[in-house]
C-alpha atoms as a printed R data frame, in Angstrom:
    type eleno elety resid chain resno       x       y       z
1   ATOM     1    CA   MET     A     1  -8.725  75.499  54.979
2   ATOM     2    CA   ASN     A     2  -9.747  72.817  52.453
3   ATOM     3    CA   GLU     A     3 -12.438  70.204  53.002
4   ATOM     4    CA   ASN     A     4 -10.241  67.623  54.741
5   ATOM     5    CA   PRO     A     5  -7.244  69.498  56.110
6   ATOM     6    CA   SER     A     6  -4.604  68.077  58.375
7   ATOM     7    CA   MET     A     7  -4.437  70.632  61.133
8   ATOM     8    CA   LEU     A     8  -1.463  68.870  62.661
9   ATOM     9    CA   ALA     A     9   0.414  69.187  59.363
10  ATOM    10    CA   ALA     A    10  -0.410  72.896  59.339
11  ATOM    11    CA   LEU     A    11   1.258  73.247  62.739
12  ATOM    12    CA   VAL     A    12   4.364  71.041  62.656
13  ATOM    13    CA   ASP     A    13   7.203  70.287  60.280
14  ATOM    14    CA   ASP     A    14   7.762  66.721  61.503
15  ATOM    15    CA   LEU     A    15   4.556  64.678  61.710
16  ATOM    16    CA   ASP     A    16   6.524  61.588  62.753
17  ATOM    17    CA   ALA     A    17   7.353  63.284  66.070
18  ATOM    18    CA   PHE     A    18   3.615  63.141  66.886
19  ATOM    19    CA   ALA     A    19   2.933  59.683  65.464
20  ATOM    20    CA   THR     A    20   2.212  57.776  68.685
21  ATOM    21    CA   ARG     A    21   2.419  60.185  71.641
22  ATOM    22    CA   LEU     A    22   3.157  63.802  72.442
23  ATOM    23    CA   PRO     A    23   6.840  64.786  72.489
24  ATOM    24    CA   THR     A    24   8.439  65.547  75.853
25  ATOM    25    CA   GLU     A    25  10.863  68.160  74.472
26  ATOM    26    CA   PRO     A    26   9.940  71.524  72.875
27  ATOM    27    CA   ILE     A    27   9.797  71.589  69.080
28  ATOM    28    CA   LEU     A    28   9.959  74.671  66.848
29  ATOM    29    CA   SER     A    29   8.323  74.455  63.417
30  ATOM    30    CA   LYS     A    30   8.406  77.059  60.656
31  ATOM    31    CA   ARG     A    31   5.184  76.936  58.666
32  ATOM    32    CA   PRO     A    32   3.720  79.216  55.961
33  ATOM    33    CA   ALA     A    33   2.425  82.311  57.704
34  ATOM    34    CA   GLU     A    34  -0.748  83.091  55.751
35  ATOM    35    CA   PRO     A    35  -2.780  79.937  56.502
36  ATOM    36    CA   LEU     A    36  -2.108  80.411  60.216
37  ATOM    37    CA   ARG     A    37  -2.813  84.151  60.088
38  ATOM    38    CA   ALA     A    38  -6.214  83.206  58.637
39  ATOM    39    CA   LEU     A    39  -7.057  81.733  62.028
40  ATOM    40    CA   ILE     A    40  -6.700  85.078  63.786
41  ATOM    41    CA   ASP     A    41  -4.985  88.382  63.032
42  ATOM    42    CA   PHE     A    42  -5.212  91.970  64.255
43  ATOM    43    CA   ASP     A    43  -8.321  92.608  62.131
44  ATOM    44    CA   ALA     A    44 -10.039  89.551  63.606
45  ATOM    45    CA   VAL     A    45  -9.328  90.801  67.123
46  ATOM    46    CA   ASP     A    46 -10.911  94.153  66.206
47  ATOM    47    CA   ARG     A    47 -14.018  92.368  64.936
48  ATOM    48    CA   LEU     A    48 -14.247  90.179  68.031
49  ATOM    49    CA   LEU     A    49 -14.073  93.192  70.309
50  ATOM    50    CA   SER     A    50 -16.376  95.402  68.251
51  ATOM    51    CA   ASP     A    51 -19.001  93.031  66.874
52  ATOM    52    CA   HIS     A    52 -19.188  89.891  69.013
53  ATOM    53    CA   ALA     A    53 -20.304  91.253  72.401
54  ATOM    54    CA   LEU     A    54 -17.658  89.259  74.235
55  ATOM    55    CA   ARG     A    55 -18.176  89.002  77.973
56  ATOM    56    CA   TYR     A    56 -15.955  88.070  80.861
57  ATOM    57    CA   PRO     A    57 -14.310  85.522  81.138
58  ATOM    58    CA   PHE     A    58 -13.980  85.298  77.352
59  ATOM    59    CA   VAL     A    59 -12.024  88.554  77.681
60  ATOM    60    CA   GLU     A    60  -9.282  89.264  80.210
61  ATOM    61    CA   MET     A    61  -6.373  91.680  80.478
62  ATOM    62    CA   ILE     A    62  -3.084  91.153  82.276
63  ATOM    63    CA   LYS     A    63  -0.137  93.369  83.138
64  ATOM    64    CA   ASP     A    64   3.122  92.638  84.937
65  ATOM    65    CA   GLY     A    65   2.045  89.055  85.566
66  ATOM    66    CA   ALA     A    66  -1.311  89.897  87.198
67  ATOM    67    CA   ARG     A    67  -4.899  90.089  85.935
68  ATOM    68    CA   LEU     A    68  -6.361  93.582  85.755
69  ATOM    69    CA   PRO     A    69  -9.562  94.362  87.694
70  ATOM    70    CA   LYS     A    70 -12.542  93.789  85.435
71  ATOM    71    CA   GLU     A    71 -13.831  97.343  85.711
72  ATOM    72    CA   ARG     A    72 -10.683  98.526  83.912
73  ATOM    73    CA   PHE     A    73 -11.751  97.005  80.569
74  ATOM    74    CA   LEU     A    74 -15.391  95.914  80.839
75  ATOM    75    CA   THR     A    75 -18.585  97.935  80.595
76  ATOM    76    CA   GLY     A    76 -20.722  97.872  83.725
77  ATOM    77    CA   PRO     A    77 -24.490  97.349  83.909
78  ATOM    78    CA   VAL     A    78 -25.402 101.073  83.767
79  ATOM    79    CA   GLY     A    79 -27.226 101.923  80.564
80  ATOM    80    CA   LEU     A    80 -27.123  98.389  79.152
81  ATOM    81    CA   PRO     A    81 -30.403  96.616  78.306
82  ATOM    82    CA   ASN     A    82 -31.785  93.591  80.122
83  ATOM    83    CA   GLY     A    83 -29.193  93.741  82.865
84  ATOM    84    CA   ILE     A    84 -26.347  92.809  80.526
85  ATOM    85    CA   SER     A    85 -22.998  93.564  82.092
86  ATOM    86    CA   GLU     A    86 -19.315  92.746  81.885
87  ATOM    87    CA   LEU     A    87 -19.100  93.262  78.119
88  ATOM    88    CA   ALA     A    88 -15.724  94.057  76.604
89  ATOM    89    CA   ASN     A    89 -15.442  97.813  76.125
90  ATOM    90    CA   ALA     A    90 -13.282  98.389  73.055
91  ATOM    91    CA   THR     A    91 -12.331 101.921  74.128
92  ATOM    92    CA   LEU     A    92 -11.241 100.791  77.590
93  ATOM    93    CA   VAL     A    93  -9.371  97.822  76.115
94  ATOM    94    CA   ALA     A    94  -7.495 100.126  73.721
95  ATOM    95    CA   GLY     A    95  -6.519 102.398  76.591
96  ATOM    96    CA   GLU     A    96  -5.130  99.523  78.646
97  ATOM    97    CA   LEU     A    97  -3.216  98.229  75.630
98  ATOM    98    CA   GLU     A    98  -1.613 101.659  75.219
99  ATOM    99    CA   ASN     A    99  -0.595 101.459  78.895
100 ATOM   100    CA   GLY     A   100   1.201  98.150  78.303
101 ATOM   101    CA   ALA     A   101  -1.444  95.596  79.329
102 ATOM   102    CA   SER     A   102  -1.967  92.421  77.300
103 ATOM   103    CA   LEU     A   103  -5.322  91.259  75.973
104 ATOM   104    CA   VAL     A   104  -6.401  87.644  76.437
105 ATOM   105    CA   LEU     A   105  -9.244  86.167  74.380
106 ATOM   106    CA   ASN     A   106 -10.207  82.929  76.088
107 ATOM   107    CA   ASP     A   107 -11.901  79.867  74.594
108 ATOM   108    CA   LEU     A   108 -11.965  81.057  71.005
109 ATOM   109    CA   HIS     A   109 -13.022  77.542  69.964
110 ATOM   110    CA   PHE     A   110 -16.485  78.685  71.150
111 ATOM   111    CA   THR     A   111 -16.555  82.217  69.750
112 ATOM   112    CA   TRP     A   112 -14.528  82.354  66.500
113 ATOM   113    CA   GLN     A   113 -15.470  80.024  63.653
114 ATOM   114    CA   PRO     A   114 -12.036  79.550  62.007
115 ATOM   115    CA   ILE     A   115 -10.514  78.514  65.328
116 ATOM   116    CA   ALA     A   116 -13.462  76.269  66.199
117 ATOM   117    CA   GLY     A   117 -12.895  74.390  62.943
118 ATOM   118    CA   ALA     A   118  -9.153  74.165  63.510
119 ATOM   119    CA   CYS     A   119  -9.644  72.745  67.008
120 ATOM   120    CA   ARG     A   120 -12.133  70.154  65.742
121 ATOM   121    CA   HIS     A   121  -9.712  69.019  63.035
122 ATOM   122    CA   LEU     A   122  -6.822  68.800  65.494
123 ATOM   123    CA   SER     A   123  -8.907  66.923  68.074
124 ATOM   124    CA   HIS     A   124  -9.971  64.448  65.410
125 ATOM   125    CA   GLU     A   125  -6.364  63.832  64.392
126 ATOM   126    CA   VAL     A   126  -4.794  63.413  67.831
127 ATOM   127    CA   GLY     A   127  -7.815  62.070  69.725
128 ATOM   128    CA   MET     A   128  -7.458  64.672  72.467
129 ATOM   129    CA   PRO     A   129  -9.658  67.695  73.282
130 ATOM   130    CA   ALA     A   130  -8.244  70.916  71.806
131 ATOM   131    CA   HIS     A   131  -8.980  74.468  72.928
132 ATOM   132    CA   ALA     A   132  -7.547  77.862  72.030
133 ATOM   133    CA   ASN     A   133  -6.816  81.293  73.532
134 ATOM   134    CA   ALA     A   134  -5.253  84.330  71.864
135 ATOM   135    CA   TYR     A   135  -2.814  86.779  73.442
136 ATOM   136    CA   LEU     A   136  -2.219  90.290  72.120
137 ATOM   137    CA   THR     A   137   0.782  91.981  73.752
138 ATOM   138    CA   PRO     A   138   1.935  95.578  73.084
139 ATOM   139    CA   HIS     A   139   5.554  96.136  72.100
140 ATOM   140    CA   GLY     A   140   8.057  95.750  74.909
141 ATOM   141    CA   SER     A   141   5.431  94.393  77.317
142 ATOM   142    CA   GLN     A   142   4.888  91.155  79.190
143 ATOM   143    CA   GLY     A   143   1.755  89.308  80.223
144 ATOM   144    CA   PHE     A   144   2.289  86.387  82.582
145 ATOM   145    CA   ASP     A   145   5.844  85.785  83.743
146 ATOM   146    CA   HIS     A   146   7.418  82.416  84.661
147 ATOM   147    CA   HIS     A   147   4.830  79.643  84.873
148 ATOM   148    CA   HIS     A   148   4.011  76.220  83.525
149 ATOM   149    CA   ASP     A   149   0.849  74.842  81.941
150 ATOM   150    CA   THR     A   150  -0.767  71.572  82.962
151 ATOM   151    CA   HIS     A   151  -1.459  70.705  79.324
152 ATOM   152    CA   SER     A   152   0.708  70.680  76.210
153 ATOM   153    CA   VAL     A   153   0.339  73.627  73.840
154 ATOM   154    CA   PHE     A   154   1.083  74.790  70.327
155 ATOM   155    CA   ILE     A   155   2.115  78.455  70.282
156 ATOM   156    CA   VAL     A   156   1.093  79.843  66.880
157 ATOM   157    CA   GLN     A   157   2.592  83.256  66.101
158 ATOM   158    CA   THR     A   158   0.356  85.156  63.674
159 ATOM   159    CA   GLU     A   159   1.349  88.843  64.003
160 ATOM   160    CA   GLY     A   160   4.503  90.573  65.221
161 ATOM   161    CA   SER     A   161   7.103  88.715  67.260
162 ATOM   162    CA   LYS     A   162   7.595  87.455  70.788
163 ATOM   163    CA   THR     A   163  10.463  85.997  72.798
164 ATOM   164    CA   TRP     A   164   9.937  82.693  74.585
165 ATOM   165    CA   GLN     A   165  12.319  81.482  77.277
166 ATOM   166    CA   LEU     A   166  11.830  77.820  78.247
167 ATOM   167    CA   TYR     A   167  13.102  76.039  81.357
168 ATOM   168    CA   ARG     A   168  13.006  72.335  82.148
169 ATOM   169    CA   PRO     A   169  10.140  71.319  84.432
170 ATOM   170    CA   PHE     A   170  10.338  71.645  88.181
171 ATOM   171    CA   LEU     A   171   7.455  69.134  88.360
172 ATOM   172    CA   PRO     A   172   7.548  66.710  85.401
173 ATOM   173    CA   LEU     A   173   4.220  65.965  83.701
174 ATOM   174    CA   PRO     A   174   1.924  68.006  85.991
175 ATOM   175    CA   LEU     A   175  -1.766  67.185  86.226
176 ATOM   176    CA   GLU     A   176  -4.579  69.749  86.289
177 ATOM   177    CA   ARG     A   177  -4.354  69.849  90.093
178 ATOM   178    CA   HIS     A   178  -0.749  71.036  89.788
179 ATOM   179    CA   ALA     A   179  -1.589  74.512  88.494
180 ATOM   180    CA   TRP     A   180   1.363  76.891  88.813
181 ATOM   181    CA   PRO     A   181   0.080  79.170  91.622
182 ATOM   182    CA   ARG     A   182  -0.199  76.120  93.848
183 ATOM   183    CA   GLN     A   183   3.445  75.213  93.398
184 ATOM   184    CA   VAL     A   184   5.687  76.639  96.093
185 ATOM   185    CA   LEU     A   185   9.086  76.741  94.440
186 ATOM   186    CA   PRO     A   186  12.173  76.348  96.638
187 ATOM   187    CA   PRO     A   187  14.716  79.196  96.541
188 ATOM   188    CA   GLU     A   188  17.089  77.281  94.279
189 ATOM   189    CA   GLU     A   189  14.354  76.927  91.649
190 ATOM   190    CA   TRP     A   190  13.603  80.646  91.710
191 ATOM   191    CA   HIS     A   191  17.330  81.276  91.376
192 ATOM   192    CA   ARG     A   192  17.407  79.024  88.304
193 ATOM   193    CA   LEU     A   193  14.496  80.879  86.710
194 ATOM   194    CA   ARG     A   194  15.567  84.397  87.594
195 ATOM   195    CA   GLU     A   195  19.338  84.256  87.299
196 ATOM   196    CA   LEU     A   196  20.413  81.384  85.041
197 ATOM   197    CA   PRO     A   197  20.073  81.222  81.237
198 ATOM   198    CA   PRO     A   198  16.979  79.393  79.932
199 ATOM   199    CA   ASP     A   199  17.313  75.912  78.479
200 ATOM   200    CA   HIS     A   200  15.852  77.230  75.212
201 ATOM   201    CA   GLU     A   201  15.114  80.679  73.854
202 ATOM   202    CA   PHE     A   202  13.120  81.369  70.691
203 ATOM   203    CA   VAL     A   203  11.990  84.554  68.984
204 ATOM   204    CA   LEU     A   204   8.749  83.591  67.250
205 ATOM   205    CA   GLU     A   205   7.708  85.347  64.046
206 ATOM   206    CA   PRO     A   206   4.555  84.886  61.925
207 ATOM   207    CA   GLY     A   207   4.303  81.259  60.796
208 ATOM   208    CA   ASN     A   208   6.456  79.934  63.640
209 ATOM   209    CA   VAL     A   209   4.804  77.278  65.817
210 ATOM   210    CA   LEU     A   210   6.366  76.249  69.112
211 ATOM   211    CA   PHE     A   211   5.212  73.028  70.764
212 ATOM   212    CA   ILE     A   212   5.659  73.155  74.558
213 ATOM   213    CA   PRO     A   213   5.073  69.921  76.511
214 ATOM   214    CA   ARG     A   214   3.137  70.258  79.748
215 ATOM   215    CA   GLY     A   215   5.285  71.163  82.699
216 ATOM   216    CA   TRP     A   216   7.918  73.170  80.797
217 ATOM   217    CA   ILE     A   217   8.278  76.564  82.462
218 ATOM   218    CA   HIS     A   218   8.086  79.561  80.148
219 ATOM   219    CA   ASN     A   219   8.689  83.282  80.405
220 ATOM   220    CA   VAL     A   220   7.324  85.383  77.535
221 ATOM   221    CA   PHE     A   221   7.602  88.997  76.418
222 ATOM   222    CA   ALA     A   222   7.032  91.001  73.252
223 ATOM   223    CA   THR     A   223   9.878  92.480  71.245
224 ATOM   224    CA   ASP     A   224   9.853  96.013  69.833
225 ATOM   225    CA   GLU     A   225   6.568  95.418  67.983
226 ATOM   226    CA   PRO     A   226   3.077  94.332  69.047
227 ATOM   227    CA   SER     A   227   2.555  90.578  69.103
228 ATOM   228    CA   LEU     A   228  -0.442  88.319  68.564
229 ATOM   229    CA   HIS     A   229  -0.220  84.586  69.099
230 ATOM   230    CA   LEU     A   230  -2.694  81.753  69.419
231 ATOM   231    CA   THR     A   231  -2.221  79.121  72.091
232 ATOM   232    CA   VAL     A   232  -3.805  75.822  71.042
233 ATOM   233    CA   GLY     A   233  -3.916  73.534  74.054
234 ATOM   234    CA   LEU     A   234  -4.387  69.776  74.195
235 ATOM   235    CA   ALA     A   235  -6.247  68.863  77.370
236 ATOM   236    CA   GLU     A   236  -4.214  66.683  79.703
237 ATOM   237    CA   THR     A   237  -4.907  63.067  78.739
238 ATOM   238    CA   SER     A   238  -2.558  61.099  80.956
239 ATOM   239    CA   ARG     A   239  -2.820  57.591  82.336
240 ATOM   240    CA   HIS     A   240  -4.106  59.265  85.479
241 ATOM   241    CA   SER     A   241  -6.915  60.932  83.516
242 ATOM   242    CA   ILE     A   242  -8.812  57.646  83.099
243 ATOM   243    CA   VAL     A   243  -8.524  56.732  86.791
244 ATOM   244    CA   PRO     A   244 -11.641  58.731  87.840
245 ATOM   245    CA   THR     A   245 -13.718  56.741  85.349
246 ATOM   246    CA   LEU     A   246 -12.365  53.497  86.788
247 ATOM   247    CA   VAL     A   247 -13.057  54.727  90.317
248 ATOM   248    CA   GLU     A   248 -16.675  55.429  89.376
249 ATOM   249    CA   ALA     A   249 -16.996  51.782  88.336
250 ATOM   250    CA   LEU     A   250 -15.962  50.712  91.857
251 ATOM   251    CA   ALA     A   251 -19.412  51.772  93.018
252 ATOM   252    CA   ASP     A   252 -20.711  48.555  91.438
253 ATOM   253    CA   ASP     A   253 -18.697  46.433  93.912
254 ATOM   254    CA   LEU     A   254 -20.730  45.441  96.989
255 ATOM   255    CA   ASP     A   255 -17.737  44.890  99.298
256 ATOM   256    CA   LEU     A   256 -16.382  48.363  98.561
257 ATOM   257    CA   ARG     A   257 -19.788  49.842  99.399
258 ATOM   258    CA   ARG     A   258 -19.750  48.354 102.904
259 ATOM   259    CA   ASP     A   259 -19.341  50.652 105.926
260 ATOM   260    CA   LEU     A   260 -15.957  51.052 107.537
261 ATOM   261    CA   PRO     A   261 -15.744  50.175 111.246
262 ATOM   262    CA   LEU     A   262 -16.888  52.805 113.707
263 ATOM   263    CA   ARG     A   263 -14.135  55.133 114.909
264 ATOM   264    CA   PHE     A   264 -11.712  53.653 112.345
265 ATOM   265    CA   ALA     A   265  -9.934  57.008 111.969
266 ATOM   266    CA   GLN     A   266  -9.389  57.680 115.666
267 ATOM   267    CA   ASP     A   267  -5.976  56.030 115.637
268 ATOM   268    CA   HIS     A   268  -3.379  55.182 113.025
269 ATOM   269    CA   ASP     A   269  -3.471  51.412 113.587
270 ATOM   270    CA   SER     A   270  -7.199  51.229 112.822
271 ATOM   271    CA   ALA     A   271  -6.776  53.492 109.814
272 ATOM   272    CA   GLU     A   272  -3.940  51.336 108.485
273 ATOM   273    CA   GLU     A   273  -6.098  48.229 108.836
274 ATOM   274    CA   ALA     A   274  -8.921  49.937 106.943
275 ATOM   275    CA   VAL     A   275  -6.541  50.978 104.167
276 ATOM   276    CA   ARG     A   276  -5.055  47.487 104.009
277 ATOM   277    CA   SER     A   277  -8.537  45.956 103.718
278 ATOM   278    CA   VAL     A   278  -9.631  48.371 100.978
279 ATOM   279    CA   LEU     A   279  -6.403  47.798  99.024
280 ATOM   280    CA   ALA     A   280  -7.015  44.041  99.191
281 ATOM   281    CA   ASP     A   281 -10.533  44.562  97.804
282 ATOM   282    CA   LEU     A   282  -9.141  46.811  95.069
283 ATOM   283    CA   ALA     A   283  -6.654  44.121  94.062
284 ATOM   284    CA   ARG     A   284  -9.441  41.521  94.010
285 ATOM   285    CA   TRP     A   285 -11.644  43.856  91.954
286 ATOM   286    CA   ALA     A   286  -8.846  44.605  89.485
287 ATOM   287    CA   GLY     A   287  -8.107  40.910  89.035
288 ATOM   288    CA   GLN     A   288 -11.743  40.181  88.150
289 ATOM   289    CA   ALA     A   289 -12.517  43.407  86.273
290 ATOM   290    CA   ASP     A   290 -14.499  43.426  83.048
291 ATOM   291    CA   VAL     A   291 -11.799  45.150  81.005
292 ATOM   292    CA   ALA     A   292 -13.995  45.506  77.918
293 ATOM   293    CA   GLY     A   293 -16.769  47.097  79.951
294 ATOM   294    CA   LEU     A   294 -14.346  49.465  81.663
295 ATOM   295    CA   ALA     A   295 -12.833  50.392  78.298
296 ATOM   296    CA   ALA     A   296 -16.318  51.288  77.039
297 ATOM   297    CA   ARG     A   297 -16.761  53.635  80.014
298 ATOM   298    CA   VAL     A   298 -13.378  55.218  79.352
299 ATOM   299    CA   VAL     A   299 -14.221  55.714  75.663
300 ATOM   300    CA   ALA     A   300 -17.543  57.362  76.526
301 ATOM   301    CA   ALA     A   301 -15.906  59.695  79.052
302 ATOM   302    CA   GLN     A   302 -13.181  60.710  76.593
303 ATOM   303    CA   ARG     A   303 -15.645  61.355  73.777
304 ATOM   304    CA   ALA     A   304 -17.711  63.571  76.063
305 ATOM   305    CA   ARG     A   305 -14.673  65.853  76.524
306 ATOM   306    CA   LEU     A   306 -14.465  66.696  72.817
307 ATOM   307    CA   LEU     A   307 -15.897  69.853  71.286
308 ATOM   308    CA   PRO     A   308 -19.526  69.157  70.300
309 ATOM   309    CA   ALA     A   309 -20.446  68.945  66.653
310 ATOM   310    CA   PRO     A   310 -21.955  72.256  65.408
311 ATOM   311    CA   ASN     A   311 -25.561  71.435  64.595
312 ATOM   312    CA   ARG     A   312 -27.968  73.577  62.555
313 ATOM   313    CA   PRO     A   313 -31.167  73.921  64.586
314 ATOM   314    CA   LEU     A   314 -32.867  76.339  62.163
315 ATOM   315    CA   SER     A   315 -32.582  74.112  59.122
316 ATOM   316    CA   SER     A   316 -36.204  72.963  59.372
317 ATOM   317    CA   VAL     A   317 -37.664  76.504  59.414
318 ATOM   318    CA   ARG     A   318 -35.404  78.218  56.875
319 ATOM   319    CA   PRO     A   319 -36.901  78.908  53.430
320 ATOM   320    CA   ASP     A   320 -34.385  76.558  51.853
321 ATOM   321    CA   GLY     A   321 -34.493  74.078  54.732
322 ATOM   322    CA   HIS     A   322 -36.492  71.478  52.826
323 ATOM   323    CA   ASP     A   323 -34.198  71.415  49.783
324 ATOM   324    CA   LEU     A   324 -31.516  68.742  49.922
325 ATOM   325    CA   PRO     A   325 -28.233  69.301  48.068
326 ATOM   326    CA   ALA     A   326 -27.372  67.097  45.125
327 ATOM   327    CA   ALA     A   327 -24.186  65.860  46.798
328 ATOM   328    CA   VAL     A   328 -22.807  65.829  50.338
329 ATOM   329    CA   ALA     A   329 -19.513  65.371  52.162
330 ATOM   330    CA   VAL     A   330 -18.880  63.989  55.640
331 ATOM   331    CA   ARG     A   331 -17.245  66.250  58.234
332 ATOM   332    CA   HIS     A   332 -15.249  63.519  59.921
333 ATOM   333    CA   GLU     A   333 -13.783  65.979  62.431
334 ATOM   334    CA   THR     A   334 -17.224  66.363  64.042
335 ATOM   335    CA   ILE     A   335 -17.456  62.639  64.844
336 ATOM   336    CA   ALA     A   336 -16.074  61.618  68.238
337 ATOM   337    CA   GLY     A   337 -16.594  57.924  67.540
338 ATOM   338    CA   VAL     A   338 -18.707  55.264  65.841
339 ATOM   339    CA   ASP     A   339 -20.020  52.122  67.566
340 ATOM   340    CA   ARG     A   340 -22.055  49.282  66.095
341 ATOM   341    CA   PRO     A   341 -23.741  47.423  68.956
342 ATOM   342    CA   GLY     A   342 -26.121  44.772  67.720
343 ATOM   343    CA   ASP     A   343 -28.062  45.834  64.637
344 ATOM   344    CA   ARG     A   344 -27.653  49.597  65.045
345 ATOM   345    CA   THR     A   345 -24.994  52.231  64.427
346 ATOM   346    CA   GLU     A   346 -24.258  54.869  67.062
347 ATOM   347    CA   LEU     A   347 -22.663  58.155  66.049
348 ATOM   348    CA   HIS     A   348 -21.009  60.007  68.948
349 ATOM   349    CA   LEU     A   349 -20.829  63.787  68.504
350 ATOM   350    CA   GLY     A   350 -19.210  64.867  71.769
351 ATOM   351    CA   ASP     A   351 -22.257  65.973  73.752
352 ATOM   352    CA   ARG     A   352 -24.828  63.717  72.090
353 ATOM   353    CA   VAL     A   353 -25.281  60.326  70.428
354 ATOM   354    CA   LEU     A   354 -27.276  59.645  67.240
355 ATOM   355    CA   ARG     A   355 -28.658  56.114  66.783
356 ATOM   356    CA   PHE     A   356 -29.542  54.574  63.407
357 ATOM   357    CA   THR     A   357 -31.074  51.191  62.682
358 ATOM   358    CA   GLY     A   358 -31.990  49.121  59.640
359 ATOM   359    CA   ARG     A   359 -31.798  50.874  56.289
360 ATOM   360    CA   ALA     A   360 -30.847  54.214  57.865
361 ATOM   361    CA   ALA     A   361 -27.805  52.565  59.463
362 ATOM   362    CA   ALA     A   362 -26.835  51.108  56.082
363 ATOM   363    CA   VAL     A   363 -27.088  54.525  54.389
364 ATOM   364    CA   LEU     A   364 -25.019  56.074  57.199
365 ATOM   365    CA   ASP     A   365 -22.315  53.433  56.808
366 ATOM   366    CA   LEU     A   366 -22.116  54.091  53.061
367 ATOM   367    CA   LEU     A   367 -21.708  57.813  53.693
368 ATOM   368    CA   LEU     A   368 -19.003  57.245  56.311
369 ATOM   369    CA   ARG     A   369 -17.029  54.953  53.992
370 ATOM   370    CA   ALA     A   370 -17.224  57.306  51.010
371 ATOM   371    CA   PRO     A   371 -13.774  58.686  50.138
372 ATOM   372    CA   SER     A   372 -15.031  62.213  49.447
373 ATOM   373    CA   VAL     A   373 -18.294  63.484  47.923
374 ATOM   374    CA   THR     A   374 -21.424  61.337  47.693
375 ATOM   375    CA   ARG     A   375 -24.205  62.061  45.220
376 ATOM   376    CA   LEU     A   376 -27.622  61.425  46.717
377 ATOM   377    CA   ASP     A   377 -29.051  60.041  43.478
378 ATOM   378    CA   THR     A   378 -26.508  57.199  43.615
379 ATOM   379    CA   LEU     A   379 -27.671  56.318  47.156
380 ATOM   380    CA   ALA     A   380 -31.303  56.372  45.992
381 ATOM   381    CA   GLU     A   381 -30.474  53.727  43.369
382 ATOM   382    CA   ASP     A   382 -29.943  51.130  46.126
383 ATOM   383    CA   TRP     A   383 -32.073  52.418  49.013
384 ATOM   384    CA   PRO     A   384 -35.577  53.888  49.275
385 ATOM   385    CA   PRO     A   385 -35.480  57.636  48.568
386 ATOM   386    CA   GLU     A   386 -37.397  58.375  51.759
387 ATOM   387    CA   THR     A   387 -34.738  56.559  53.828
388 ATOM   388    CA   VAL     A   388 -31.943  58.426  52.086
389 ATOM   389    CA   GLU     A   389 -33.710  61.763  52.551
390 ATOM   390    CA   ALA     A   390 -34.474  61.240  56.248
391 ATOM   391    CA   THR     A   391 -30.952  60.054  57.053
392 ATOM   392    CA   VAL     A   392 -29.235  62.807  55.092
393 ATOM   393    CA   ARG     A   393 -31.513  65.480  56.520
394 ATOM   394    CA   THR     A   394 -30.723  64.384  60.080
395 ATOM   395    CA   LEU     A   395 -26.984  64.378  59.406
396 ATOM   396    CA   LEU     A   396 -27.139  67.817  57.760
397 ATOM   397    CA   THR     A   397 -29.040  69.232  60.730
398 ATOM   398    CA   GLU     A   398 -26.538  67.740  63.173
399 ATOM   399    CA   GLY     A   399 -23.591  69.189  61.254
400 ATOM   400    CA   VAL     A   400 -22.101  65.819  60.281
401 ATOM   401    CA   LEU     A   401 -22.784  66.383  56.574
402 ATOM   402    CA   VAL     A   402 -22.400  69.511  54.482
403 ATOM   403    CA   ALA     A   403 -23.361  70.234  50.910
404 ATOM   404    CA   ALA     A   404 -20.478  69.386  48.603
405 ATOM   405    CA   GLY     A   405 -18.234  72.402  48.182
406 ATOM   406    CA   GLU     A   406 -19.536  74.190  51.270
407 ATOM   407    CA   ARG     A   407 -16.943  75.674  53.626
408 ATOM   408    CA   VAL     A   408 -16.364  73.444  56.657
409 ATOM   409    CA   ASP     A   409 -14.200  75.630  58.891
410 ATOM   410    CA   GLY     A   410 -16.691  75.976  61.735
């Protein structure tokens, strides 16, 4: 990937379809295969299993729609140092693959640098948390059968091929609480899924990307060759998703903190009166609400859901840690948001906030506004060198800046 890639453009043919909100119908895009294969391929899976000491639940295996017992593909504690257990055993994994089980690599945005970078870029573009799993399925096999996801996904085919059958939602726009196992489908729905043709059917090949809106039911199986695909999910960010943050703010209202009457739930009439009273207080609260203050809470909660910026904690003790590069570039995808309350600038990085004041804030603002690469000697012409050095060093350590020309995939 280049220094400022559009991950969304790498995934979809029609950017306009994603201009303001997520589509509600599936979309198939046909992209160049090699850039997507660079995210993960068969060789990368081998390296993850052999060299990265993956543990459960970063590794799972499924067969015939059910998860395999962990002892079938993980190494137990016997003979391992320091009590380490539940590591992926490459030999056991290979045996289960030969028997038709599928391999699932969960949360690769934490364990595989190319995918971590891709998820950060995508999150930055769409303003929604992105995460990624990979699924390796032997030829002619199936992992999970009919189910829906509670978040929208991009299915990125990188090796082999796989057939996807899509059915219109039984429950439109499900929330996280509406996970598939909790849905008890009526007989007519099972008949639709088992006996009737799907609403869409696609055979994905390398470079194909299928966008599936949340709630669409899918049934998936490999063709006559092994298949590897990446599922890039966008965490559910519905209107309902900001309600918990608003509910937390209700704790500031004195009337809503008052006790309910004793024995209010012993009969329906008393319960109805209590509900009626609380609803009246909610309406009063909503009519007087500090919308700007509530919006600030919502923004903070959403930023905290994003993948944290990858900092560099060893920079101060490395032999080259005290040498600043001649020029730097901003990794905008690591920045969850920028606020400027009063005379300071706050840089939100997902799990932490950096605060700059005075000259340091001015240097930061210049760096953020720079179109591409910034030479440090040009900054030192207008600001004290010690201010430039301290600000740049902090931003390099926190992963917001990189030396010009350095790879920024992670």
